[in-house]
matplotlib code that plots the C-alpha trace (Angstrom):
import matplotlib.pyplot as plt

x = [7.4, 5.5, 7.3, 5.6, 7.3, 6.8, 7.9, 9.6, 12.7, 15.6, 17.1, 15.9, 14.8, 11.9, 10.6, 7.5, 6.8, 3.6, 5.8, 7.1, 3.7, 4.7, 7.6, 5.4, 2.6, 5.0, 6.8, 3.2, 2.0, 5.0, 4.8, 1.1, 1.9, 4.6, 7.4, 11.0, 12.0, 15.4, 15.9, 18.7, 20.6, 20.6, 20.8, 20.2, 17.1, 16.0, 14.5, 12.7, 11.7, 8.7, 6.9, 2.9, 1.2, 2.8, 4.0, 7.5, 6.9, 9.9, 9.0, 11.3, 11.8, 14.1, 16.8, 17.1, 15.3, 11.6, 12.2, 14.8, 12.8, 12.9, 16.6, 16.3, 12.9, 14.3, 17.3, 14.9, 12.8, 15.8, 17.7, 14.8, 13.1, 9.8, 6.9, 5.5, 1.9, 3.4, 4.3, 2.4, 3.7, 2.5, 2.7, 1.1, -1.6, -2.3, -5.6, -7.0, -8.0, -6.4, -8.1, -8.8, -7.0, -7.4, -6.3, -5.2, -4.5, -2.2, -2.0, -0.2, 1.9, -0.8, 2.3, 3.9, 7.8, 8.3, 5.8, 6.8, 10.6, 9.4, 7.6, 10.3, 13.0, 10.8, 9.2, 5.7, 2.7, 1.2, 2.2, -0.4, -0.8, -2.1, -2.4, -2.8, -4.3, -2.3, -4.9, -3.3, -3.0, -3.1, -1.8, 1.5, 4.2, 3.7, 7.4, 7.0, 3.7, 4.6, 7.8, 5.9, 4.4, 1.2, -0.4, -2.0, -5.5, -4.2, -1.8, -5.0, -6.8, -3.6, -3.4, -7.2, -6.7, -3.6, -5.5, -7.9, -5.2, -3.8, -6.9, -6.8, -3.2, -3.9, -6.7, -4.4, -2.3, -5.4, -8.0, -7.9, -7.0, -10.1, -12.3, -10.1, -10.6, -14.4, -14.4, -12.5, -12.4, -14.9, -15.6, -13.0, -14.6]
y = [-12.7, -9.9, -7.3, -3.8, -1.7, 1.9, 3.1, 6.5, 8.2, 8.7, 12.3, 15.4, 16.9, 14.1, 14.0, 15.7, 14.6, 12.9, 10.0, 9.6, 8.9, 5.3, 6.4, 9.1, 6.6, 4.4, 7.0, 8.2, 4.7, 3.9, 7.1, 6.2, 3.0, 4.9, 3.0, 4.4, 5.1, 3.5, 2.7, 0.2, 0.0, -3.3, -4.1, -0.3, 0.0, 1.5, -1.1, -1.6, -4.7, -4.7, -7.4, -7.1, -9.6, -12.9, -11.7, -10.4, -7.4, -5.7, -2.1, -1.3, 1.7, 0.9, 3.7, 2.9, 5.4, 4.3, 2.4, 0.3, -0.7, -4.3, -4.8, -3.9, -5.9, -9.1, -9.1, -8.7, -11.4, -13.7, -12.9, -13.2, -15.9, -13.9, -15.4, -13.3, -13.6, -11.9, -8.7, -5.5, -2.6, 0.8, 3.0, 6.3, 5.9, 8.3, 6.7, 7.3, 11.0, 12.5, 11.1, 7.5, 4.5, 0.9, -2.7, -5.0, -8.7, -8.9, -7.8, -5.7, -2.6, -0.1, 1.6, 2.5, 1.9, 1.1, -1.9, -2.8, -3.5, -5.2, -7.7, -8.1, -8.7, -11.2, -12.8, -12.4, -10.1, -11.9, -9.5, -7.4, -3.7, -0.5, 2.3, 5.7, 8.3, 11.3, 12.2, 13.3, 16.5, 15.6, 19.3, 18.6, 15.9, 12.6, 12.7, 16.5, 15.9, 12.8, 14.6, 17.8, 18.4, 18.4, 21.9, 22.7, 21.5, 18.2, 17.9, 18.2, 15.6, 13.4, 13.7, 12.8, 9.7, 8.5, 8.7, 5.9, 4.1, 3.4, 1.2, -0.5, -1.3, -2.5, -4.6, -6.0, -7.9, -9.6, -10.1, -12.2, -9.8, -10.5, -9.6, -6.4, -5.3, -5.9, -4.0, -1.0, -0.7, 1.9, 3.8, 6.6, 9.8]
z = [14.4, 12.8, 10.4, 10.1, 7.5, 7.1, 3.6, 3.0, 2.0, 4.3, 4.9, 6.5, 3.2, 3.0, 6.6, 5.8, 2.4, 1.3, 0.3, 3.9, 5.5, 6.1, 8.5, 10.0, 11.0, 12.5, 14.5, 15.4, 16.7, 18.7, 20.5, 20.9, 22.6, 24.7, 23.2, 23.5, 19.9, 20.5, 16.8, 15.9, 12.4, 10.5, 6.6, 5.7, 7.9, 11.1, 13.3, 16.6, 18.3, 20.6, 22.4, 21.7, 24.0, 22.9, 19.5, 18.8, 16.2, 14.3, 13.0, 10.2, 8.2, 5.2, 4.8, 1.1, -1.1, -1.6, -5.0, -3.4, -0.1, -1.2, -0.5, 3.2, 3.7, 1.9, 4.5, 7.5, 6.3, 5.8, 8.9, 11.4, 9.3, 8.9, 6.7, 4.1, 5.6, 8.7, 6.8, 7.0, 4.7, 5.4, 2.5, 0.9, -1.9, -4.6, -5.3, -1.9, -0.9, 2.3, 5.3, 3.8, 4.0, 2.9, 4.2, 1.5, 1.9, -1.1, -4.7, -7.4, -6.4, -8.3, -9.6, -6.5, -6.7, -3.1, -3.2, -6.5, -5.4, -2.3, -4.5, -6.7, -4.1, -2.0, -5.0, -3.7, -3.7, -0.6, 2.1, 3.7, 3.3, 5.0, 2.1, 3.6, 1.1, -0.1, -2.8, -6.3, -8.1, -11.8, -12.4, -10.8, -11.9, -9.7, -8.4, -7.5, -5.9, -3.7, -2.5, -1.4, 1.8, 3.1, 3.9, 7.4, 6.5, 5.3, 8.4, 10.5, 8.5, 8.8, 12.3, 12.8, 10.5, 12.4, 15.6, 14.1, 12.7, 16.1, 16.7, 13.3, 14.1, 17.6, 16.1, 13.4, 16.2, 17.5, 14.6, 11.5, 8.6, 6.5, 9.6, 10.0, 6.3, 6.7, 9.9, 8.7, 4.8, 3.6, 0.3, -0.6, 0.5]

ax = plt.figure().add_subplot(projection="3d")
ax.plot(x, y, z, "-o")
ax.set_aspect("equal")
plt.show()
């Protein structure tokens, strides 16, 4: 069983913020696959089970705040007996420009509080990541920036990126992850 975790913050006031790009991409991907968004609630997370070819997949949007995402993820791992190597976490990344993304096999949190909490709660950094660029504005406090919303030009760039990321996620289910990284990872532009 695979677990696809999109990170974000719950609540209407956060829906269109940069920090919620993990939630946004999961919703968009499920729409692209024409999967009914019949979310269920368990362990303080919204989840959806899906059969992809022969794989069972759980899409998860933790409903804790970002910096407590690990509580929900850990409970899903334990309850559904999911191996850490079968987890893909989708999150925002300040170090990548808008329109860029990076696949990572494992590693540190890079200062991302959601990733940091997941690593602490599951006692491992060995889960896969899809990091989506939100750029950074050093003139704005980081917290205010990630909780800010995209402008219309950025939204167009994100929508175009999501169209490409649909194919990346499709390939994720059928391709070795190192081959996936070699195929899709490019320099930050």
